[in-house]
N, C-alpha and C positions, 0 to 999 in steps of 0.2 A: 748402690744400684738397683739391688728392689725397691729402695723407696722410689728413686724415680722413675721406675715401670710401673708402682703403684699409682704414683701422682697424675702421670700420662692418662691411665685407664681411668680414673675420677673425673680427670679434666676435662675425656671426651663423654660421660658419660652428662657432665654437669652440662655442657654443650648440646650435647643431644637432647636433654632437657630444654633445654632453655629455647632453643630452634623450633619444639614442638610447641612450646606452651605461645612464643612469638607469631605462630602460625595462623593460630585459634583466633585472634583478636584481628585479624586483618580480614576486609572482606575484597570480593572481587567483582564488580560490574561487566555485565555481558549485555550487551546493546544488540540491539537487531538492525535491520537495512532504514534507513530513514526514508520514510514517505513522500516526496513528495512530487508538488507534482505544479513542472515548468513547462513554459510555455517557450517552442522551440524558435530559433532565432530565423528561421526560414522556414515557413512553410512547405509540403508536398505538395506540388497542384495536382489536383485530384481532378479528373472529367465528370461529367456528370453521371457518364454511363457507369466508372466505376465507381462509383460512390452506390449509384443502385445498388448495387449487390448487399452494401451491407442495411439499409432500410430496412428495415422487420423488427421484431420484437426479441427478445433473450430472455429467458428465464434463466433468474439469476441465484444461486447456493442459498441466500441469506431468505429465499420466497419473495422475495420483489421482482419486479419487471423493467426491463432497460429498453425503453423503447429509441429506435434514432432515425429520424425525419429530416424533410428538408422541408422551409418554406421559402418561398422565391427561388432569391440562388442560396442561401442560408441553410448550413444544414447543423441539425440539432441532435440535443440528449437529455433524457428526461428518465428520471426515475420514479418509479410511482406518482406520488401527486408533490415531490417535492421541487418542482420545477423546472422549464427547460433551459439547457445552456447553451449555448449557441458554438459548436466548435472546428476546429479545423485538424487539419490530416500532419499530423510531426513527422508520420512515415507514412507508406502507403496499408500499414493496417493498425496506426496507432494515433489515436483519435484525442484532442485536447480541448476542451473549454477555454474561451476566452478569457474568463472571469476567476479562471487559475482552481474551480474546486472540482474539477471532472479529468478523471484520464483514463481511458478506457484501451485496449489490446485487442482487436475480434480475429480470430482467426477461421476463415470463410471452409469449410468441407464441403462443397457442392452447392446446393440450389437453397435445401432446407436446412443444414445442417453446418454449426459453430461450435468455439471454446474461445475462452477470453480470459480478461481479470478486469476489473472495474476497482479504480480508485475516486473516492469520491469523499468530499468535505460536509459532511450532513453540519446543515445549518440547526441554532439552536432557537431552540420552543420554548413559549412560556406555559405550564400548563394550567389550567386553574386555582392550583392550589398558589403557585405563585413561584414551584420551582422551576430548574432550568434545565431541560434535557438537550441532547446533539453536543455537536462543537465539537467531534472528533472525526478520523478519518473513518471511514468505513472498505473495506478492502473484499470483494465479493468474484467468486470465478461462475463461468457460465459452460454449459453444454448444452 
């Protein structure tokens, strides 16, 4: 009987030791939310006077400037000198570029104050030394 108890206790220690070494060899991958820029299936119809409230420059958290403007009947957004993108309203305060390179949420607070978020695909550029930079997603907020 003593041997049976001793064997049980020894097997518990062996099981605990093997469980501890097994977890050391395992890795856990944690992924964040996927940043996707998708065109809406239907655009939000926005009257020119509604869009007019969004026309201004916004200072981004990374030091760049987001400009929202229109030319003719088309709405555009441009970050710094990275090129303009024609945008459509996905919701009353969410805009998406038709080329899927930019998405922004703008929360207006009065005539001069706003907050929001910008997701943009930064285009790749070749430097003088031949290396490529850019080609990643930029996420910036503004206030």
